[in-house]
gemmi code that builds the backbone of each chain (N, CA, C; Angstrom):
import gemmi

chains = {
    "A": [
        ("MET", (132.491, 88.400, 116.396), (132.525, 89.826, 116.697), (131.840, 90.128, 118.037)),
        ("ALA", (130.769, 89.387, 118.351), (130.057, 89.628, 119.601), (130.573, 88.685, 120.671)),
        ("ASN", (130.782, 89.217, 121.872), (131.220, 88.404, 122.998), (130.193, 88.473, 124.107)),
        ("THR", (129.895, 87.322, 124.698), (129.058, 87.331, 125.890), (129.993, 87.473, 127.078)),
        ("ILE", (129.878, 88.578, 127.819), (130.841, 88.822, 128.895), (130.297, 88.434, 130.263)),
        ("SER", (129.041, 88.122, 130.327), (128.488, 87.485, 131.520), (127.183, 86.857, 131.061)),
        ("ASN", (126.463, 86.269, 131.984), (125.218, 85.623, 131.590), (124.209, 86.610, 131.037)),
        ("ASP", (124.341, 87.876, 131.435), (123.319, 88.826, 131.046), (123.882, 90.058, 130.360)),
        ("GLN", (125.042, 89.926, 129.742), (125.632, 91.049, 129.030), (126.307, 90.571, 127.753)),
        ("VAL", (126.115, 91.315, 126.689), (126.776, 90.994, 125.423), (127.541, 92.230, 124.980)),
        ("LEU", (128.735, 92.027, 124.456), (129.573, 93.139, 124.020), (129.842, 93.000, 122.528)),
        ("LEU", (129.632, 94.084, 121.807), (129.869, 94.085, 120.361), (130.712, 95.307, 120.007)),
        ("THR", (131.731, 95.099, 119.207), (132.501, 96.226, 118.668), (132.328, 96.231, 117.161)),
        ("ILE", (131.923, 97.386, 116.635), (131.749, 97.480, 115.176), (132.641, 98.593, 114.626)),
        ("PRO", (133.165, 98.382, 113.429), (133.913, 99.468, 112.782), (132.937, 100.490, 112.216)),
        ("MET", (133.404, 101.727, 112.069), (132.551, 102.764, 111.490), (132.565, 102.629, 109.970)),
        ("ARG", (131.850, 101.640, 109.506), (131.774, 101.375, 108.069), (130.321, 101.305, 107.647)),
        ("GLN", (130.094, 101.542, 106.368), (128.749, 101.544, 105.802), (127.967, 100.310, 106.239)),
        ("ASP", (126.779, 100.545, 106.765), (125.810, 99.502, 107.128), (126.193, 98.673, 108.352)),
        ("MET", (127.309, 98.993, 109.016), (127.660, 98.239, 110.220), (126.646, 98.448, 111.339)),
        ("GLU", (125.883, 99.556, 111.253), (124.820, 99.769, 112.234), (123.783, 98.656, 112.179)),
        ("LEU", (123.695, 97.999, 110.994), (122.747, 96.885, 110.871), (123.171, 95.706, 111.734)),
        ("ALA", (124.488, 95.504, 111.869), (124.978, 94.409, 112.720), (124.541, 94.647, 114.163)),
        ("ALA", (124.691, 95.907, 114.607), (124.298, 96.249, 115.978), (122.785, 96.117, 116.159)),
        ("ALA", (122.040, 96.544, 115.146), (120.574, 96.483, 115.233), (120.083, 95.043, 115.211)),
        ("LYS", (120.715, 94.216, 114.390), (120.258, 92.822, 114.300), (120.572, 92.050, 115.580)),
        ("LEU", (121.732, 92.336, 116.178), (122.034, 91.688, 117.459), (121.034, 92.157, 118.528)),
        ("ALA", (120.710, 93.436, 118.513), (119.701, 93.947, 119.457), (118.373, 93.234, 119.251)),
        ("SER", (118.027, 93.001, 117.992), (116.782, 92.310, 117.675), (116.773, 90.886, 118.228)),
        ("VAL", (117.883, 90.184, 118.036), (117.988, 88.798, 118.526), (117.852, 88.760, 120.051)),
        ("ILE", (118.548, 89.678, 120.717), (118.499, 89.714, 122.185), (117.091, 90.082, 122.664)),
        ("ALA", (116.505, 91.106, 122.033), (115.162, 91.537, 122.451), (114.131, 90.439, 122.218)),
        ("GLU", (114.283, 89.722, 121.120), (113.355, 88.620, 120.838), (113.502, 87.521, 121.899)),
        ("SER", (114.739, 87.253, 122.297), (114.959, 86.226, 123.324), (114.375, 86.645, 124.667)),
        ("MET", (114.208, 87.969, 124.849), (113.631, 88.484, 126.093), (112.114, 88.624, 125.993)),
        ("SER", (111.562, 88.221, 124.861), (110.103, 88.262, 124.629), (109.535, 89.674, 124.513)),
        ("PHE", (110.344, 90.600, 124.009), (109.767, 91.885, 123.607), (108.836, 91.620, 122.426)),
        ("ASN", (107.790, 92.467, 122.277), (106.909, 92.258, 121.127), (107.531, 92.855, 119.858)),
        ("ASP", (106.905, 92.567, 118.711), (107.500, 92.958, 117.425), (107.685, 94.468, 117.305)),
        ("ASP", (106.689, 95.241, 117.753), (106.805, 96.701, 117.677), (107.980, 97.196, 118.525)),
        ("GLN", (108.104, 96.644, 119.729), (109.201, 97.057, 120.611), (110.559, 96.693, 119.998)),
        ("ILE", (110.629, 95.524, 119.378), (111.897, 95.099, 118.761), (112.284, 96.057, 117.632)),
        ("GLU", (111.284, 96.468, 116.843), (111.579, 97.422, 115.764), (112.020, 98.777, 116.336)),
        ("GLU", (111.371, 99.188, 117.412), (111.748, 100.458, 118.044), (113.196, 100.406, 118.543)),
        ("ILE", (113.558, 99.287, 119.150), (114.933, 99.114, 119.640), (115.921, 99.154, 118.471)),
        ("GLN", (115.568, 98.473, 117.387), (116.458, 98.442, 116.224), (116.670, 99.841, 115.637)),
        ("LEU", (115.569, 100.580, 115.475), (115.696, 101.912, 114.868), (116.484, 102.854, 115.774)),
        ("ALA", (116.250, 102.771, 117.080), (117.009, 103.613, 118.012), (118.490, 103.254, 117.955)),
        ("MET", (118.798, 101.959, 117.884), (120.192, 101.526, 117.791), (120.839, 102.042, 116.509)),
        ("ILE", (120.118, 101.944, 115.404), (120.642, 102.444, 114.123), (120.985, 103.933, 114.239)),
        ("GLU", (120.072, 104.708, 114.807), (120.313, 106.154, 114.921), (121.508, 106.457, 115.825)),
        ("SER", (121.619, 105.706, 116.902), (122.736, 105.920, 117.820), (124.075, 105.640, 117.127)),
        ("CYS", (124.130, 104.538, 116.389), (125.370, 104.188, 115.674), (125.686, 105.223, 114.593)),
        ("ILE", (124.670, 105.640, 113.856), (124.887, 106.620, 112.786), (125.400, 107.938, 113.363)),
        ("ASN", (124.855, 108.337, 114.498), (125.352, 109.552, 115.160), (126.849, 109.449, 115.432)),
        ("ALA", (127.253, 108.297, 115.957), (128.685, 108.099, 116.248), (129.501, 108.090, 114.950)),
        ("PHE", (128.991, 107.396, 113.940), (129.718, 107.309, 112.661), (129.932, 108.712, 112.064)),
        ("GLU", (128.856, 109.510, 112.104), (128.875, 110.789, 111.390), (129.580, 111.904, 112.152)),
        ("HIS", (129.475, 111.873, 113.473), (129.879, 113.057, 114.222), (131.055, 112.867, 115.185)),
        ("SER", (131.376, 111.630, 115.543), (132.331, 111.467, 116.656), (133.774, 111.814, 116.287)),
        ("LYS", (134.138, 111.610, 115.040), (135.544, 111.763, 114.607), (136.469, 110.901, 115.479)),
        ("SER", (135.991, 109.733, 115.826), (136.754, 108.842, 116.701), (138.034, 108.374, 116.017)),
        ("PRO", (139.177, 108.485, 116.690), (140.437, 108.074, 116.046), (140.506, 106.574, 115.767)),
        ("ASP", (139.837, 105.766, 116.598), (139.907, 104.322, 116.340), (138.787, 103.839, 115.419)),
        ("GLN", (137.931, 104.750, 115.021), (136.883, 104.437, 114.035), (136.080, 103.184, 114.404)),
        ("SER", (135.750, 103.107, 115.693), (134.936, 101.970, 116.119), (133.908, 102.411, 117.163)),
        ("VAL", (132.891, 101.613, 117.304), (131.849, 101.854, 118.303), (131.703, 100.582, 119.134)),
        ("VAL", (131.663, 100.754, 120.442), (131.523, 99.619, 121.357), (130.109, 99.633, 121.938)),
        ("ILE", (129.453, 98.495, 121.859), (128.064, 98.432, 122.320), (127.916, 97.341, 123.374)),
        ("HIS", (127.388, 97.753, 124.533), (127.039, 96.797, 125.581), (125.534, 96.580, 125.549)),
        ("TYR", (125.133, 95.340, 125.506), (123.727, 94.968, 125.614), (123.563, 94.349, 126.999)),
        ("ILE", (122.854, 95.016, 127.868), (122.716, 94.541, 129.245), (121.287, 94.041, 129.448)),
        ("ILE", (121.182, 92.763, 129.715), (119.869, 92.113, 129.805), (119.429, 92.047, 131.256)),
        ("ARG", (118.269, 92.639, 131.537), (117.700, 92.560, 132.878), (116.348, 91.875, 132.783)),
        ("THR", (115.746, 91.614, 133.931), (114.515, 90.830, 133.947), (113.442, 91.435, 133.047)),
        ("ASN", (113.224, 92.721, 133.183), (112.135, 93.360, 132.434), (112.590, 94.481, 131.522)),
        ("GLU", (113.881, 94.602, 131.328), (114.340, 95.683, 130.450), (115.672, 95.338, 129.799)),
        ("LEU", (115.887, 95.989, 128.679), (117.152, 95.863, 127.947), (117.829, 97.229, 127.943)),
        ("GLU", (119.084, 97.257, 128.400), (119.849, 98.505, 128.384), (120.916, 98.403, 127.307)),
        ("LEU", (121.027, 99.463, 126.523), (122.011, 99.507, 125.443), (122.952, 100.668, 125.700)),
        ("GLN", (124.249, 100.386, 125.750), (125.245, 101.454, 125.926), (126.100, 101.520, 124.670)),
        ("ILE", (126.043, 102.645, 124.007), (126.760, 102.820, 122.737), (127.873, 103.836, 122.969)),
        ("THR", (129.108, 103.404, 122.815), (130.249, 104.246, 123.185), (131.201, 104.459, 122.019)),
        ("ASP", (131.595, 105.699, 121.837), (132.675, 105.999, 120.885), (133.772, 106.767, 121.619)),
        ("GLN", (134.934, 106.805, 121.030), (136.087, 107.500, 121.632), (136.339, 108.827, 120.924)),
        ("GLY", (135.282, 109.444, 120.471), (135.430, 110.642, 119.651), (135.524, 111.932, 120.430)),
        ("ILE", (135.211, 113.026, 119.752), (135.438, 114.376, 120.293), (134.322, 114.852, 121.217)),
        ("GLY", (133.250, 114.084, 121.281), (132.150, 114.471, 122.157), (131.306, 115.585, 121.564)),
        ("PHE", (130.212, 115.869, 122.243), (129.327, 116.949, 121.776), (128.479, 117.421, 122.940)),
        ("ASN", (127.868, 118.572, 122.749), (126.927, 119.089, 123.741), (125.535, 118.616, 123.352)),
        ("PRO", (124.955, 117.701, 124.148), (123.641, 117.159, 123.761), (122.589, 118.249, 123.560)),
        ("GLY", (122.754, 119.375, 124.228), (121.804, 120.472, 124.084), (121.819, 121.101, 122.706)),
        ("ASN", (122.912, 120.881, 121.972), (123.013, 121.466, 120.629), (122.597, 120.502, 119.535)),
        ("ARG", (122.336, 119.255, 119.903), (121.911, 118.277, 118.909), (120.409, 118.306, 118.766)),
        ("GLY", (119.933, 117.823, 117.649), (118.497, 117.788, 117.422), (117.979, 119.155, 117.020)),
        ("LYS", (118.888, 120.099, 116.948), (118.512, 121.417, 116.448), (118.815, 121.456, 114.952)),
        ("ARG", (118.496, 122.527, 114.334), (118.697, 122.647, 112.909), (120.189, 122.749, 112.604)),
        ("GLY", (120.773, 121.626, 112.223), (122.189, 121.634, 111.909), (122.428, 121.593, 110.417)),
        ("ASN", (121.367, 121.749, 109.669), (121.426, 121.563, 108.239), (121.618, 122.915, 107.546)),
        ("SER", (122.600, 122.987, 106.673), (122.850, 124.265, 106.018), (121.844, 124.537, 104.906)),
        ("GLN", (121.180, 123.493, 104.429), (120.214, 123.698, 103.357), (118.915, 124.258, 103.923)),
        ("PRO", (118.335, 125.262, 103.256), (117.043, 125.740, 103.728), (115.978, 124.675, 103.501)),
        ("ASP", (115.020, 124.602, 104.389), (113.957, 123.625, 104.258), (112.702, 124.311, 103.742)),
        ("LEU", (111.973, 123.575, 102.938), (110.767, 124.128, 102.335), (109.732, 124.426, 103.411)),
        ("HIS", (109.578, 123.484, 104.344), (108.640, 123.669, 105.443), (109.441, 123.722, 106.740)),
        ("SER", (109.178, 124.745, 107.547), (110.029, 124.973, 108.718), (109.956, 123.840, 109.737)),
        ("ASP", (108.824, 123.122, 109.770), (108.701, 122.033, 110.746), (109.103, 120.679, 110.163)),
        ("MET", (109.608, 120.670, 108.941), (109.988, 119.408, 108.320), (111.458, 119.470, 107.910)),
        ("ARG", (112.351, 119.672, 108.871), (113.771, 119.748, 108.550), (114.266, 118.372, 108.127)),
        ("LYS", (115.370, 118.380, 107.389), (115.845, 117.113, 106.841), (116.732, 116.341, 107.820)),
        ("ARG", (117.663, 117.018, 108.464), (118.643, 116.291, 109.261), (118.581, 116.706, 110.729)),
        ("GLY", (119.305, 115.975, 111.551), (119.376, 116.306, 112.966), (118.262, 115.681, 113.793)),
        ("TRP", (117.723, 114.546, 113.301), (116.603, 113.917, 113.999), (117.023, 112.761, 114.901)),
        ("GLY", (118.277, 112.363, 114.829), (118.698, 111.128, 115.484), (118.325, 111.037, 116.955)),
        ("LEU", (118.679, 112.065, 117.721), (118.402, 112.010, 119.159), (116.903, 112.025, 119.443)),
        ("GLU", (116.170, 112.803, 118.654), (114.716, 112.840, 118.875), (114.074, 111.486, 118.579)),
        ("ILE", (114.572, 110.823, 117.552), (114.054, 109.480, 117.237), (114.349, 108.528, 118.395)),
        ("MET", (115.573, 108.598, 118.907), (115.933, 107.721, 120.049), (115.019, 107.990, 121.242)),
        ("HIS", (114.813, 109.271, 121.557), (113.956, 109.626, 122.701), (112.519, 109.160, 122.479)),
        ("THR", (112.056, 109.229, 121.238), (110.678, 108.821, 120.944), (110.495, 107.316, 121.080)),
        ("LEU", (111.496, 106.568, 120.659), (111.328, 105.115, 120.561), (111.748, 104.350, 121.815)),
        ("MET", (112.578, 104.979, 122.652), (113.054, 104.268, 123.843), (112.433, 104.881, 125.098)),
        ("ASP", (112.487, 104.134, 126.200), (111.888, 104.636, 127.443), (112.780, 105.681, 128.110)),
        ("SER", (114.082, 105.515, 127.982), (114.976, 106.555, 128.492), (116.231, 106.608, 127.631)),
        ("VAL", (116.773, 107.810, 127.517), (118.028, 108.024, 126.773), (118.879, 108.980, 127.598)),
        ("ASP", (120.054, 108.531, 127.978), (120.977, 109.390, 128.723), (122.273, 109.510, 127.927)),
        ("ILE", (122.826, 110.709, 127.934), (124.039, 110.958, 127.158), (125.125, 111.485, 128.068)),
        ("MET", (126.267, 110.804, 128.041), (127.457, 111.317, 128.735), (128.498, 111.585, 127.659)),
        ("SER", (128.896, 112.832, 127.549), (129.807, 113.183, 126.464), (130.882, 114.129, 126.951)),
        ("GLY", (132.088, 113.888, 126.504), (133.209, 114.742, 126.863), (134.260, 114.657, 125.788)),
        ("GLU", (135.412, 115.234, 126.068), (136.448, 115.281, 125.028), (137.062, 113.915, 124.735)),
        ("ASN", (136.762, 112.927, 125.607), (137.294, 111.583, 125.358), (136.270, 110.631, 124.775)),
        ("GLY", (135.114, 111.164, 124.453), (134.143, 110.290, 123.816), (132.734, 110.462, 124.357)),
        ("THR", (131.869, 109.653, 123.827), (130.443, 109.748, 124.159), (129.877, 108.367, 124.434)),
        ("THR", (129.055, 108.276, 125.475), (128.279, 107.063, 125.711), (126.797, 107.442, 125.754)),
        ("ILE", (126.041, 106.819, 124.874), (124.589, 106.972, 124.904), (124.009, 105.716, 125.541)),
        ("THR", (123.231, 105.897, 126.607), (122.614, 104.770, 127.293), (121.115, 104.830, 127.063)),
        ("MET", (120.593, 103.770, 126.470), (119.158, 103.730, 126.160), (118.552, 102.503, 126.848)),
        ("VAL", (117.362, 102.691, 127.385), (116.679, 101.581, 128.070), (115.302, 101.385, 127.461)),
        ("LYS", (114.972, 100.119, 127.252), (113.611, 99.761, 126.810), (113.054, 98.760, 127.811)),
        ("SER", (111.885, 99.093, 128.327), (111.240, 98.202, 129.289), (110.181, 97.369, 128.591)),
        ("LYS", (110.025, 96.128, 129.010), (108.999, 95.262, 128.409), (107.597, 95.688, 128.810)),
        ("THR", (107.507, 96.355, 129.948), (106.173, 96.684, 130.479), (105.694, 98.064, 130.083)),
        ("ALA", (106.560, 98.859, 129.448), (106.171, 100.250, 129.109), (105.110, 100.267, 128.015)),
    ],
    "B": [
        ("MET", (128.757, 93.614, 105.812), (127.328, 93.305, 105.769), (126.692, 94.052, 104.608)),
        ("ALA", (126.486, 93.373, 103.506), (125.901, 94.025, 102.340), (124.412, 94.238, 102.553)),
        ("ASN", (123.979, 95.427, 102.210), (122.557, 95.731, 102.302), (121.964, 95.565, 100.917)),
        ("LYS", (121.212, 94.504, 100.720), (120.597, 94.265, 99.417), (119.315, 95.069, 99.333)),
        ("PHE", (119.227, 95.864, 98.297), (117.999, 96.623, 98.146), (117.570, 96.648, 96.686)),
        ("ASP", (116.322, 96.998, 96.496), (115.754, 96.996, 95.158), (114.620, 98.011, 95.121)),
        ("ILE", (114.416, 98.591, 93.946), (113.281, 99.497, 93.767), (112.548, 99.097, 92.492)),
        ("GLN", (111.285, 98.802, 92.631), (110.445, 98.503, 91.470), (109.604, 99.742, 91.165)),
        ("VAL", (109.573, 100.125, 89.898), (108.791, 101.300, 89.488), (107.663, 100.843, 88.577)),
        ("ARG", (106.469, 101.311, 88.890), (105.314, 101.013, 88.037), (104.632, 102.335, 87.683)),
        ("ALA", (104.798, 102.738, 86.438), (104.212, 104.012, 86.008), (102.893, 103.754, 85.301)),
        ("GLU", (101.837, 104.308, 85.840), (100.512, 104.193, 85.217), (100.215, 105.501, 84.487)),
        ("HIS", (98.964, 105.670, 84.074), (98.637, 106.853, 83.276), (98.777, 108.150, 84.095)),
        ("GLU", (98.224, 108.170, 85.293), (98.187, 109.424, 86.061), (99.065, 109.416, 87.310)),
        ("TYR", (99.605, 108.281, 87.619), (100.432, 108.182, 88.838), (101.515, 107.125, 88.636)),
        ("ALA", (102.449, 107.107, 89.563), (103.480, 106.067, 89.533), (103.727, 105.556, 90.946)),
        ("VAL", (104.075, 104.282, 91.006), (104.343, 103.637, 92.297), (105.809, 103.204, 92.340)),
        ("LEU", (106.487, 103.573, 93.414), (107.856, 103.101, 93.642), (107.820, 102.182, 94.858)),
        ("GLU", (108.222, 100.949, 94.641), (108.179, 99.960, 95.730), (109.603, 99.604, 96.130)),
        ("THR", (109.939, 99.894, 97.378), (111.298, 99.624, 97.846), (111.370, 98.269, 98.550)),
        ("ALA", (112.555, 97.685, 98.501), (112.824, 96.473, 99.286), (114.219, 96.619, 99.868)),
        ("GLY", (114.351, 96.417, 101.171), (115.657, 96.522, 101.822), (115.732, 97.716, 102.757)),
        ("TYR", (116.892, 97.885, 103.324), (117.159, 98.921, 104.343), (117.189, 100.300, 103.695)),
        ("LEU", (116.299, 101.180, 104.147), (116.239, 102.533, 103.568), (117.284, 103.413, 104.248)),
        ("ASN", (118.491, 103.392, 103.673), (119.590, 104.238, 104.161), (119.928, 105.252, 103.075)),
        ("ASP", (121.104, 105.839, 103.147), (121.470, 106.828, 102.134), (121.547, 106.224, 100.741)),
        ("ALA", (122.054, 104.990, 100.639), (122.227, 104.371, 99.316), (120.879, 104.103, 98.645)),
        ("LEU", (119.990, 103.433, 99.373), (118.663, 103.160, 98.805), (117.911, 104.473, 98.599)),
        ("GLY", (118.079, 105.395, 99.540), (117.398, 106.682, 99.437), (117.817, 107.442, 98.192)),
        ("GLU", (119.123, 107.473, 97.905), (119.603, 108.191, 96.715), (119.076, 107.538, 95.440)),
        ("ASP", (119.052, 106.220, 95.433), (118.529, 105.495, 94.264), (117.043, 105.803, 94.076)),
        ("LEU", (116.337, 105.813, 95.198), (114.902, 106.113, 95.161), (114.671, 107.548, 94.682)),
        ("SER", (115.481, 108.467, 95.178), (115.356, 109.870, 94.787), (115.596, 110.037, 93.287)),
        ("LYS", (116.599, 109.337, 92.780), (116.916, 109.420, 91.342), (115.739, 108.943, 90.506)),
        ("LYS", (115.147, 107.825, 90.927), (114.007, 107.279, 90.164), (112.788, 108.200, 90.279)),
        ("ALA", (112.584, 108.761, 91.460), (111.458, 109.692, 91.635), (111.662, 110.942, 90.780)),
        ("GLN", (112.891, 111.459, 90.743), (113.179, 112.654, 89.926), (112.939, 112.371, 88.447)),
        ("GLU", (113.313, 111.177, 88.003), (113.080, 110.810, 86.598), (111.588, 110.835, 86.280)),
        ("LEU", (110.799, 110.309, 87.219), (109.341, 110.301, 87.017), (108.786, 111.730, 87.012)),
        ("ILE", (109.284, 112.550, 87.938), (108.810, 113.942, 88.027), (109.149, 114.688, 86.729)),
        ("GLU", (110.348, 114.449, 86.215), (110.749, 115.119, 84.964), (109.918, 114.656, 83.780)),
        ("LYS", (109.381, 113.436, 83.884), (108.485, 112.948, 82.819), (107.075, 113.492, 82.976)),
        ("GLY", (106.842, 114.217, 84.075), (105.533, 114.833, 84.258), (104.657, 114.191, 85.317)),
        ("TYR", (105.169, 113.160, 85.957), (104.377, 112.529, 87.029), (104.424, 113.409, 88.281)),
        ("THR", (103.269, 113.763, 88.776), (103.210, 114.581, 90.006), (102.437, 113.873, 91.120)),
        ("GLN", (101.999, 112.662, 90.862), (101.330, 111.860, 91.888), (102.122, 110.562, 92.053)),
        ("LEU", (102.848, 110.481, 93.148), (103.701, 109.312, 93.387), (103.287, 108.599, 94.664)),
        ("VAL", (103.392, 107.266, 94.609), (103.223, 106.436, 95.810), (104.568, 105.778, 96.093)),
        ("ILE", (105.004, 105.841, 97.341), (106.170, 105.054, 97.760), (105.669, 103.977, 98.704)),
        ("ASN", (105.839, 102.727, 98.249), (105.375, 101.571, 99.019), (106.563, 101.002, 99.798)),
        ("LEU", (106.501, 101.100, 101.121), (107.606, 100.652, 101.976), (107.339, 99.291, 102.625)),
        ("ASP", (106.395, 98.562, 102.053), (105.986, 97.298, 102.675), (107.157, 96.314, 102.834)),
        ("LYS", (108.101, 96.349, 101.884), (109.227, 95.405, 101.951), (110.485, 96.055, 102.531)),
        ("THR", (110.309, 97.215, 103.151), (111.428, 97.887, 103.819), (111.202, 97.825, 105.323)),
        ("ALA", (111.910, 96.902, 105.961), (111.690, 96.692, 107.394), (112.410, 97.733, 108.233)),
        ("LEU", (113.562, 98.202, 107.754), (114.356, 99.136, 108.548), (114.640, 100.406, 107.758)),
        ("ILE", (114.573, 101.518, 108.463), (114.870, 102.811, 107.855), (115.832, 103.553, 108.779)),
        ("ASN", (116.516, 104.554, 108.242), (117.253, 105.438, 109.138), (116.956, 106.888, 108.773)),
        ("SER", (117.427, 107.798, 109.599), (117.046, 109.206, 109.431), (117.639, 109.808, 108.163)),
        ("ILE", (118.750, 109.251, 107.680), (119.328, 109.766, 106.422), (118.414, 109.380, 105.261)),
        ("GLY", (117.933, 108.131, 105.294), (116.984, 107.702, 104.264), (115.717, 108.547, 104.293)),
        ("ILE", (115.235, 108.840, 105.502), (114.014, 109.649, 105.621), (114.261, 111.069, 105.109)),
        ("SER", (115.458, 111.586, 105.342), (115.756, 112.949, 104.859), (115.672, 113.011, 103.340)),
        ("ILE", (116.011, 111.908, 102.683), (115.919, 111.883, 101.219), (114.446, 111.803, 100.785)),
        ("LEU", (113.626, 111.118, 101.577), (112.188, 111.120, 101.281), (111.635, 112.550, 101.357)),
        ("ILE", (112.139, 113.317, 102.318), (111.682, 114.711, 102.453), (112.059, 115.513, 101.205)),
        ("GLU", (113.230, 115.219, 100.635), (113.634, 115.910, 99.394), (112.665, 115.585, 98.258)),
        ("ILE", (112.178, 114.352, 98.230), (111.204, 113.978, 97.183), (109.895, 114.734, 97.410)),
        ("ILE", (109.482, 114.839, 98.670), (108.270, 115.622, 98.989), (108.442, 117.060, 98.496)),
        ("GLU", (109.615, 117.625, 98.759), (109.868, 119.011, 98.347), (109.866, 119.157, 96.829)),
        ("ALA", (110.464, 118.174, 96.142), (110.493, 118.242, 94.667), (109.077, 118.187, 94.107)),
        ("LEU", (108.235, 117.368, 94.693), (106.838, 117.289, 94.232), (106.067, 118.555, 94.612)),
        ("ASP", (106.375, 119.082, 95.778), (105.716, 120.297, 96.256), (105.905, 121.446, 95.265)),
        ("GLU", (107.123, 121.513, 94.722), (107.440, 122.587, 93.773), (106.611, 122.492, 92.498)),
        ("ARG", (106.059, 121.299, 92.229), (105.215, 121.122, 91.030), (103.755, 120.864, 91.409)),
        ("ASP", (103.419, 121.269, 92.619), (102.057, 121.045, 93.129), (101.666, 119.567, 93.079)),
        ("GLY", (102.633, 118.731, 93.297), (102.376, 117.290, 93.268), (102.069, 116.725, 94.645)),
        ("THR", (101.847, 115.427, 94.678), (101.486, 114.748, 95.927), (102.275, 113.456, 96.060)),
        ("LEU", (102.773, 113.217, 97.266), (103.420, 111.945, 97.571), (102.605, 111.231, 98.642)),
        ("ASN", (102.222, 110.013, 98.367), (101.539, 109.188, 99.359), (102.407, 107.974, 99.701)),
        ("PHE", (102.533, 107.703, 100.991), (103.264, 106.521, 101.442), (102.280, 105.418, 101.795)),
        ("CYS", (102.718, 104.178, 101.641), (101.922, 103.058, 102.151), (102.867, 101.940, 102.582)),
        ("GLY", (102.308, 100.995, 103.320), (103.082, 99.840, 103.750), (104.026, 100.109, 104.906)),
        ("LEU", (103.798, 101.194, 105.641), (104.670, 101.504, 106.782), (104.311, 100.629, 107.981)),
        ("SER", (105.316, 100.262, 108.740), (105.052, 99.619, 110.025), (104.550, 100.687, 110.996)),
        ("ALA", (104.013, 100.248, 112.119), (103.524, 101.194, 113.126), (104.656, 102.106, 113.615)),
        ("THR", (105.837, 101.540, 113.770), (106.979, 102.329, 114.260), (107.443, 103.332, 113.201)),
        ("GLN", (107.466, 102.885, 111.940), (107.845, 103.810, 110.868), (106.843, 104.971, 110.785)),
        ("GLU", (105.553, 104.633, 110.884), (104.526, 105.690, 110.801), (104.681, 106.685, 111.964)),
        ("ARG", (104.949, 106.141, 113.138), (105.151, 106.999, 114.311), (106.336, 107.946, 114.079)),
        ("THR", (107.408, 107.404, 113.517), (108.601, 108.218, 113.249), (108.297, 109.292, 112.204)),
        ("PHE", (107.584, 108.900, 111.139), (107.218, 109.863, 110.082), (106.360, 110.993, 110.654)),
        ("ARG", (105.429, 110.631, 111.529), (104.541, 111.659, 112.104), (105.332, 112.599, 113.005)),
        ("MET", (106.276, 112.032, 113.782), (107.103, 112.870, 114.646), (107.912, 113.863, 113.818)),
        ("MET", (108.357, 113.442, 112.626), (109.184, 114.288, 111.773), (108.347, 115.205, 110.883)),
        ("ALA", (107.045, 115.275, 111.141), (106.122, 116.177, 110.429), (105.903, 115.791, 108.972)),
        ("ILE", (106.372, 114.607, 108.579), (106.178, 114.180, 107.187), (104.697, 114.018, 106.872)),
        ("ALA", (103.930, 113.583, 107.873), (102.500, 113.328, 107.646), (101.726, 114.610, 107.309)),
        ("LYS", (102.310, 115.760, 107.605), (101.635, 117.023, 107.262), (101.749, 117.335, 105.772)),
        ("TYR", (102.779, 116.802, 105.130), (103.056, 117.178, 103.741), (102.992, 115.992, 102.778)),
        ("ALA", (102.716, 114.812, 103.294), (102.563, 113.622, 102.455), (101.499, 112.741, 103.099)),
        ("GLY", (100.829, 111.959, 102.270), (99.814, 111.067, 102.808), (100.424, 109.778, 103.334)),
        ("ILE", (99.808, 109.224, 104.343), (100.230, 107.915, 104.862), (99.007, 107.011, 104.858)),
        ("PHE", (99.100, 105.909, 104.127), (97.957, 105.019, 103.968), (98.393, 103.566, 104.207)),
        ("PRO", (97.443, 102.740, 104.606), (97.829, 101.372, 104.967), (98.287, 100.526, 103.781)),
        ("ASP", (97.697, 100.760, 102.599), (98.054, 99.914, 101.457), (98.058, 100.741, 100.165)),
        ("GLU", (98.589, 100.117, 99.133), (98.778, 100.809, 97.849), (97.451, 101.271, 97.246)),
        ("LYS", (96.450, 100.410, 97.316), (95.148, 100.726, 96.732), (94.578, 102.003, 97.358)),
        ("THR", (94.651, 102.082, 98.668), (94.133, 103.265, 99.373), (94.982, 104.492, 99.066)),
        ("ALA", (96.284, 104.300, 98.968), (97.176, 105.432, 98.661), (96.857, 106.006, 97.288)),
        ("ILE", (96.601, 105.135, 96.324), (96.270, 105.593, 94.961), (94.897, 106.260, 94.950)),
        ("ALA", (93.966, 105.695, 95.675), (92.594, 106.236, 95.693), (92.519, 107.608, 96.334)),
        ("ASN", (93.550, 107.981, 97.076), (93.500, 109.252, 97.814), (94.306, 110.383, 97.183)),
        ("PHE", (94.617, 110.270, 95.908), (95.235, 111.414, 95.219), (94.181, 112.477, 94.968)),
    ],
}
model = gemmi.Model(1)
for chain_id, residues in chains.items():
    chain = gemmi.Chain(chain_id)
    for i, (resn, *xyz) in enumerate(residues, 1):
        res = gemmi.Residue()
        res.name, res.seqid = resn, gemmi.SeqId(i, " ")
        for name, pos in zip(("N", "CA", "C"), xyz):
            atom = gemmi.Atom()
            atom.name, atom.element = name, gemmi.Element(name[0])
            atom.pos, atom.b_iso = gemmi.Position(*pos), 0.0
            res.add_atom(atom)
        chain.add_residue(res)
    model.add_chain(chain)
structure = gemmi.Structure()
structure.add_model(model)
structure.setup_entities()
């Protein structure tokens, strides 16, 4: 399923199926470990990857029902590009209260945390989204 | 890719401990919620969720943990977590869970702090 497309890039395509985000997270873990990221950083990368994949699974409505992930290995950082061919979204509207259920505590909402988790755990998160799909680019530096 | 998970429940006189193993996603979360609700209906209002054997979590799984906090809140109960990794604890704190549930390093401390 995973292809190495150059010495420093790995490409993975996963179907939008239950738990397939684990495949993406585990490959990220293997790559990050090979780059000598520490255990905490590897877990942060895995959780951010899981959230990115789940966002695509839940919201993209991609007709091909797949997510393409580029793992780009650089000397001191790992870049992850997660792409779907879905309907896109306005990043400014995500991470807000999208949950129809009232929450008991106003600061403890249940859903809509994915992007905030990614921003918290990674050094940078950039989103390019349009009617032809979305690419989330996340970078983790070894020195941060 | 099958996600193998398990939940062990240990009900004591005044509290109960739920110990998860595996990826905390919607499936494990729903199972955990069901077991927690059963305990709450039996009158347990002091619960510990031990995540020591759960290496990976996602936001859907965490949202179900929030539902358990809310269910206990309605009965003036308390939920204490233990066994979180540093990253999991950071995520829980960012999501304000630490304001409404305890976070402790181990089960013994979590039980002692009811």
